[in-house]
N, C-alpha and C positions, 0 to 999 in steps of 0.2 A: 396214367394220362401223360401224353407228351405234347406240351405246348411248344410251338416252333418259335414264336416271336410276339412282341407287342405290335399289333397291326394298325390300330387306329385308336384315337381318343377323342371324345366329345365333351365340351364344357359350355356353360352358359356365359353370356356377356350382355351387358346393357346395350352396347353398340358393337356388334360383330365387325362392322367396317373398320374399327380401330385395329382389329386383328388382321384384317386384309392388308392394311397399310404396313403394320408392324411386320407381318409375316413375309411380305414381299420386299419391302424397302430395307428392313433391318436384318431379317433372318435369311433372306435369299430364296424363299420358297416361291412357288408360282400358283396362281389360282387354278383349281381343278378345271380341266378343259370341258368336263361334263359333270353336271350335278348328279348325285346318286339317283338312280331310277330313270334318268334321261335316256332317250334312244341315241345310239351311236350311228344309226343309219345302216345302209348296206355297205359291206366292206369295199373299199376303193371306189366309192361313188363320189366323183369330184364335185357334184352339185349339192351334196347333202350338207346342211348347216345345223350344227348342234344348237338347240333352242336357247340355252343360256349364253351362247356366244363366247365361251371360254372365260367368262368374268368371275366364275367361282361363287356366284351369289344366287341362292335359291329364291323362289317366290315368297317364302316366309321370312326372308331376311337372313337366313343362315349363310355362313361363309364356309367354303371348303378349300383347303390348301393341300398341295402335293409337294413332295420333295424327292421323289424317285419314280420308279416305274409303276407304283401303285396308283390307282385312279385318284385317291385322296388319302391323307393321313390324319389331318386335323379337321374336326367339324365344330364350328363355333355357332351357337344357337341363341337367338334373342331370349333373354331371361332377365327381368329386372330384379328378381329375388334371389337368384342363385348364380354366382360366377364361379362355382366349383365344378367338380366332375359330374357329368351326366351319364357317361358310359366309358368303359375301357374294353377294347376288343383284343382278344388273344387268338392267334391263328393255329389251327391244326391242319393236318395234311388233306383230309378228305371227309366225305360224309360218314364213312365207317368209323373214323377216329372221333368224329363228333358224337356219334351214338355211343361209343365206348366212354367218352368223357361224361356224357349225360348219365349213363348207368353208374359210373364210378362216383359221381357227385351224389346221386340219389342214395347209393349204398352207404354214403357217409352222412346221410341225413341233411343234405343241402336241398333247399327248395329250388327247383329248377323249372323254368317255363320255356316252352318251345317258341321261338320267334316266328311270327307270321310271315307269309310271303311278302307282304308289303314292308314289314320291318327288314327283311333280308334285302329287298330292293333299296331301301333307304340307307343301307350300309354298303351297297354294291358287292354283295357276297351271295354265295349259293344257298346258304342257310346258316342259322345260328340258334344258340340257346342263351338264356338269361338267368342270372342269379345275383346275389350280393355277397361280398366278403364280410367277415365279422365286424369290420369297421363301418359297414354300411355303403361301401363303394359299389356302384352298379357295374357288374362284370358281364361280358359277353364272350362266348367262344364261337368261332365261325370257321367256315371253310370256303374255298374257291373265291378268292377276291378277284375283282376286275382289275386288269392290268392295262396301263396306258404308258407306253414306252417313250412318249414324246415330252419328257421333262426337260425344261430349259430354264435355268435360273435367270431372273432379270438382272442379276449381278454378275459381271464377267468373272471368269475363273473361279466360280464358286460351285462346290458340289458337296453332297452329304454322304456319309457312310451309313447306309440303311439296308435296303433290299432284304435278303433273308435274315439279317440280324435284327430287323424291326426298326421302327421309326426313331428309337433312342431309348431313354429310360425316364421313369417317373419316380419321384420320392414322395411318399404319402406319410403324413403325420397320423399316428395311430395311438390313442391313449391305451387301448387294450392290445398293446404290441404283441404280447406273448401268444394270445389266441389268434391274432391275424397272421403272425409269423408261422404258427403251426398249420394254419389253413393253406398258406401258399407252399410250404415245404412238404407237409405230410399228405395233403389232398391234391393240390395243383401240380406237384412234382417239381417245383423250383429247388435249386440247390444253393446252399449258403456259400458265398464266396469269402466274406469276412465281415467283421463288425467293428464298430468304434464305440467305446464306452465314454459316457459323460458321468456326471455326478447323480446321486439319488436314483440310480437304476435307469436313467435316461440314456439314449444313445441312438445309433443308426445301424441297421442290419441290411446287408447287400446280397441280393439273390439273383441267380441267373437261370435262364431256360435254354440258352444256346451259348456259343463261345464268348459272346460279349460279357465282360466282367460282371455287369449287372443290368437287368432289365427293370427290376423292381427294387426299390429301397424303402424300408420302413423306418421311420424315426419316431421314437418316444420322447416327447418334450412336454412335460406337464400333462394337461388334459386335452390338448388340441387334437382335432380330427380334421383332415382335409389335405389338399394339395400343398406341398411346399415348393417343388419345382419340377419342371420338365426339361430334359437335356437332349440336345441335338448334336450329334457328332459330325464333324466336317473332316475334309480330307488332309489337312495339313495345318501346322502352326501358323503359316502365313495366312491361311484362310481365317483362322481365329483372330489374328492381329488385324486384318482388314475389317472384320466384323466389329472389333473393338473400336476402330477408327470411326466407323459409321455410327456406332452407339454414342460415342463422345460428341461427334458432330451434330447429331440429332438431339442431344441433351437428354437421352434416356438415362434414368438413374442407375448407377452401378451399385449392386448389392454386395458384391465380393470382387476384389481386385484379381487381376490375372495371377494364377498360381498353379502349382502342380500337386495333385492329390497323392496322399501317401499310400492309398490302397490300390486304386485302379490305374495310377500313374498318368491320368489324364491332365493335360495342360488346358486350363479353361478359365472363364470368368462368368459371373452371374450378373444379370440385370433384372430390373423390375419389368414384368410384362404388363399388358393393358389391364389384366384382372387383379393386379396387386401381388400375386405370387411370383416366384422367380422363374427365369428362363436361363439355362446354362448353355453356353457354346464351348465345345472343347474338341481336342484332337489327340491322337496317339494313345487311345485307351488300350488297356491291357485286355488280351483275349486269352481265354482258358480253353485249350484244345484237347487236354487230356484230363478228364475228371478223376481218373484213378490216381493221378500223381499230385492232384491239388489238395492242399490241407488248408482249411479256413484259418485265418489269423485274427487275433484281437489287436486293435490299435488303441493306444491310450493317449497319444500326443497329437499335435497339430499336423498340418500338411508339410510337405517337403520344403516348400517356399510359397510365399504369396498367400492369396485367398484371404486377405484382411477383410474383416466384416462378415465373414460367413456365419459365425455364431450369432452375431447381432441380427442377421437376417432371419435365422431360424427362430430366434426369440421374438422378433417383430411379427413374423407371419403367424407363429403360434398364438401370440397375444391377440392378434386380430381375429383368428378363428375362434378362440375362446370367448371373445366379446360378442361375436356374431351368434354363437351358440346360446349365450345368456340372453341376448336380445330376442332370439327366436323363441326361447322358453317363456319369456314374459308375454309374448304375443300369442 
């Protein structure tokens, strides 16, 4: 199986409009010009008006954001009970590769469902399959995304590094890290870039599916399961700095100060997003262009500089997820 990139991600939120404001005013994204499933009209028809008017808001209150030539990258859906991951979409080349992926998953005893035509329209793709990873995260594999090349950030001189490398990366907290890691590397075809060891067997493992140092990161921190952070790569350190200025001006809580990672060499900072988990903005990430020459490394110390508060953030998010799990168990 060959996964090309992390194409899209959807999650729940009590108020998706918070994400619309956060995504545009802080992160520099723009509302999707068309909602998934909407008609684009006839090509070059000057009189056609997209029904949603480029607001990025669907009739059900969902918000869709774009950051490059893909029609959308983030889907935020109204959900009072779940502000975590609702789906993660990985891209393959075409329908033949999708069929190969389906057969491969089934041969490895993964329960796979075919996405319906309506579900494909709801993701703006040609087709998809659905399943879950061992930590319970809903995964989709799709082909033929709808592209819209008219991305324009509402923030001057702001651009993302995305396109064929995907929207960025996610770090998932996984109590059964070993099983989940085996799933992504042995079944999904991700490659280990490196890993960082904590105490008591905890740590973080970084995996890639294209030259970007990592698309998925798994962290074992106690018994927590769920999202720790999503990262968006921007084009320069100056863009990172201007984002930090906006965050400070808006009073958005900083989870981890500006710093440089020891493994992927990204200069970044972390902030609290509207859902309570972290959002990372960074630049100058390491890209691995020759798999045959890359040797995964183990790191046992902190970052090169900065990133004060990062472990406190991991502990805080982990604790919140564990409490939520206990509360759900009581209910």
